[in-house]
C-alpha positions in Angstrom: 12.7 18.1 11.0 10.0 16.1 12.5 11.3 15.3 16.3 11.8 11.0 17.1 10.2 12.1 20.2 6.4 10.4 20.7 4.7 12.6 21.9 2.5 11.1 25.5 -1.1 10.8 25.4 -0.9 12.2 29.3 -1.8 16.0 27.7 -4.5 14.7 25.7 -3.6 16.5 23.0 -2.1 15.3 19.3 0.6 17.3 17.9 2.3 17.9 15.2 5.4 19.2 13.5 5.9 22.6 12.4 5.0 21.9 8.8 7.7 25.6 7.9 10.6 22.9 8.4 11.6 21.6 4.6 11.8 17.6 4.1 13.4 16.9 1.1 16.4 14.5 1.9 15.7 14.4 5.4 15.2 11.2 7.7 12.3 12.5 8.4 11.0 9.1 9.8 13.9 8.4 12.0 12.8 6.3 15.3 9.6 5.0 13.4 8.7 1.1 12.5 6.7 0.6 9.0 5.8 -2.5 8.4 5.1 -3.8 4.6 3.5 -6.5 2.7 4.1 -7.4 -0.5 7.6 -5.8 -0.4 9.8 -8.6 -1.2 9.0 -7.4 -5.0 7.8 -4.3 -7.3 5.4 -1.4 -5.2 6.4 -3.2 -1.9 10.6 -3.4 -2.2 10.3 -0.3 -3.5 8.3 1.1 0.0 10.4 -0.7 1.7 13.4 1.0 -0.2 12.3 4.6 0.5 11.3 4.2 3.9 14.4 2.8 4.9 16.3 5.5 3.4 13.8 8.7 5.7 15.3 6.7 8.8 12.6 4.1 8.9 13.5 0.6 9.8 10.9 -1.4 8.1 9.6 -4.9 8.8 9.5 -6.9 5.1 6.0 -8.7 5.3 6.1 -11.1 2.2 5.5 -14.9 0.9 8.5 -15.3 -0.4 11.2 -16.0 2.4 14.7 -15.2 0.3 13.3 -12.7 -1.8 11.4 -10.7 1.1 15.4 -11.6 3.4 17.4 -10.3 0.8 15.0 -7.0 0.6 15.7 -6.6 4.3 18.9 -7.5 4.7 19.9 -4.9 1.6 17.6 -1.9 4.2 18.7 -3.3 7.2 15.0 -4.6 8.8 14.0 -7.3 9.8 12.0 -10.4 7.4 8.4 -11.5 8.1 7.9 -14.7 6.2 4.1 -15.1 6.3 1.3 -15.8 3.6 -1.2 -12.8 4.4 -4.0 -15.8 3.0 -3.4 -17.7 6.7 -5.4 -15.3 9.4 -3.7 -17.4 11.7 -0.3 -16.4 10.5 -1.2 -12.6 9.8 -2.0 -12.3 13.1 1.4 -13.5 13.9 3.5 -10.3 12.7 4.0 -7.2 15.1 2.1 -4.8 16.3 4.2 -2.0 17.6 4.3 -0.5 14.0 4.1 2.6 13.7 3.7 3.4 10.6 2.0 0.3 8.5 1.8 -0.2 4.4 -0.9 -2.3 3.2 0.6 -3.4 -0.5 -0.1 -7.3 -1.6 -2.5 -7.8 -3.5 -2.9 -10.6 -6.4 -5.0 -10.9 -9.3 -7.1 -13.1 -11.3 -9.0 -12.1 -14.6 -12.2 -13.9 -15.4 -16.3 -13.5 -16.2 -18.2 -13.6 -13.5 -20.2 -16.6 -13.9 -16.5 -18.5 -14.6 -14.7 -16.6 -11.9 -13.7 -19.6 -9.2 -15.2 -18.5 -5.9 -12.8 -20.5 -3.6 -10.6 -17.4 -6.2 -12.6 -14.5 -5.0 -12.5 -15.9 -1.3 -8.6 -16.1 -1.4 -8.3 -11.9 -3.3 -10.6 -11.1 -0.3 -8.6 -12.8 1.9 -5.2 -11.3 1.3 -6.7 -8.4 -0.2 -9.5 -7.1 3.0 -9.3 -9.2 5.6 -5.6 -9.0 6.3 -5.2 -4.7 6.3 -7.8 -6.0 8.6 -6.2 -7.7 10.9 -2.9 -6.3 10.6 -5.2 -2.7 11.9 -6.9 -3.8 13.8 -3.2 -5.3 15.8 -1.2 -2.1 14.9 -3.7 0.5 16.0 -3.2 0.2 20.1 -0.4 1.2 19.7 -0.4 3.8 16.9 -3.0 5.4 19.3 -1.0 5.0 22.8 1.7 7.3 21.4 -0.7 9.4 19.6 0.6 9.2 16.1 0.3 6.6 13.3 0.3 6.1 9.3 -1.7 4.0 7.6 -1.0 4.2 4.1 -3.3 1.7 1.7 -1.7 0.9 -1.9 -5.3 1.0 -3.7 -6.0 1.0 -6.9 -7.4 2.9 -9.9 -9.3 0.0 -9.8 -10.3 1.2 -6.2 -12.0 3.8 -7.9 -13.3 2.5 -11.1 -14.0 -0.8 -12.2 -13.0 -3.3 -16.0 -14.8 -6.5 -16.9 -13.0 -9.5 -15.6 -11.9 -7.9 -12.3 -14.9 -8.9 -10.4 -12.1 -10.2 -7.0 -10.0 -7.4 -7.9 -11.9 -4.6 -8.3 -14.8 -5.4 -5.4 -11.4 -5.8 -2.7 -9.7 -2.6 -4.0 -13.4 -1.2 -3.3 -13.9 -2.5 0.1 -9.7 -1.2 0.5 -10.7 2.2 0.1 -14.1 1.3 2.6 -11.8 0.4 5.3 -9.4 3.5 5.4 -11.7 6.0 5.7 -13.4 3.8 8.6 -9.3 4.1 9.5 -9.2 8.0 8.9 -12.5 8.3 10.9 -11.8 6.8 13.9 -8.0 7.2 14.0 -8.2 11.2 13.7 -8.9 11.7 17.6 -5.9 9.7 18.2 -3.3 11.4 15.9 -3.4 8.4 13.3 -4.4 9.3 9.7 -5.3 7.0 7.0 -5.4 7.4 3.1 -4.8 5.5 0.2 -2.5 5.3 -3.0 -4.5 5.1 -6.2 -2.0 4.0 -9.2 -3.0 2.8 -12.5 -0.6 0.2 -13.9 2.5 -0.2 -12.5 4.8 -2.2 -13.7 5.2 -4.4 -11.4 5.8 -8.4 -11.7 1.7 -8.7 -11.8 1.0 -6.2 -14.8 4.1 -7.8 -16.4 1.9 -11.4 -16.2 -1.0 -9.7 -17.1 0.2 -8.3 -20.7 2.0 -11.6 -21.3 -1.6 -13.0 -20.9 -3.3 -10.6 -22.6 -0.2 -10.2 -25.4 -1.7 -14.0 -25.9 -5.3 -14.1 -26.0 -5.6 -11.2 -28.3 -2.1 -12.2 -30.4 -1.0 -9.1 -30.3 2.6 -8.4 -29.1 3.4 -6.7 -25.7 3.7 -3.3 -26.5 0.0 -2.8 -28.1 -1.5 -4.7 -25.3 0.5 -2.0 -23.1 -0.8 0.8 -25.5 -4.2 -0.2 -26.9 -5.8 -2.0 -23.6 -3.9 -0.6 -20.4 -3.7 2.7 -20.9 -6.7 3.3 -23.4 -8.3 5.1 -20.8 -5.0 6.9 -19.4 -3.9 10.2 -20.6 -0.2 9.3 -20.1 0.6 6.7 -22.7 3.5 4.9 -20.0 3.0 2.7 -17.0 4.2 3.7 -13.8 6.9 3.2 -12.0 7.1 1.4 -8.3 9.5 4.4 -6.6 7.1 6.5 -7.9 4.0 5.1 -6.1 6.2 4.5 -3.2 8.0 8.7 -3.1 3.6 9.2 -2.6 3.3 6.7 -0.2 6.7 8.4 1.6 4.6 11.6 0.7 1.6 10.9 3.1 3.7 10.2 5.9 6.0 13.4 5.7 6.0 15.6 8.6 3.6 18.3 6.3 0.6 16.0 5.9 -1.0 15.8 9.1 -4.5 16.9 7.7 -4.6 14.9 5.4 -7.0 12.3 6.1 -9.8 9.8 4.7 -8.0 10.8 1.2 -7.7 8.6 -2.2 -4.4 10.1 -4.0 -4.5 9.1 -7.7 -1.5 8.4 -9.7 -3.4 7.6 -12.9 -2.2 9.0 -15.4 -5.5 11.3 -15.5 -7.1 7.7 -16.3 -10.1 9.2 -13.7 -10.0 12.3 -14.9 -12.3 11.5 -18.0 
């Protein structure tokens, strides 16, 4: 099991745990603190739960106050009710996170020539600027202790494009770039940065898209899932939030300290074709 002792910077050497020690079932994040955005539901809530189960103290960040407080109470964490579209509020978040999970997001579907500019800008603030501001504040703490983990919940749309999702695709591609820069800058300090790239996840955001497209196409929701959303996926099912959360947790485990600057597709084979 990884030691909870945070290695100091006195020696200038970044230490990693013994890779021969098994992790399964271990509370290998005892003594660590994880900040998770969009943590009141969906992928974020699953991340909050699995990171707490692995021993981390979790900062549950979400704009939905009651839901955030409920998750925090469930896992023994702390709720931070913050709208990530407000830069001043983002800059009030804790600076002492050892692990940052940038997960919060939103969607708007429209052709580029009809896309509301204010909606495009909002999506960039929440999904690009807020992660940047959070990393800008937390990286000094990670660097000082010579250990840190950044997991950006990107999307298959960080690797591929789809029509009518210009703001979301642009934001996810930007998050991929930010993640890679953080990987290069963080490497000398024992900090890794990676993306997880799921396809369509069974979340409230996706359920809303299913209902919207079902109405637009005049077809049942199941047909939207199979013939519209999963058309390019080899695996014909939605991925569950817990599967994404477990991948994020794995990226923070003692055996993945050499993995950085990567994008991990959980897309059911979408990008294989």
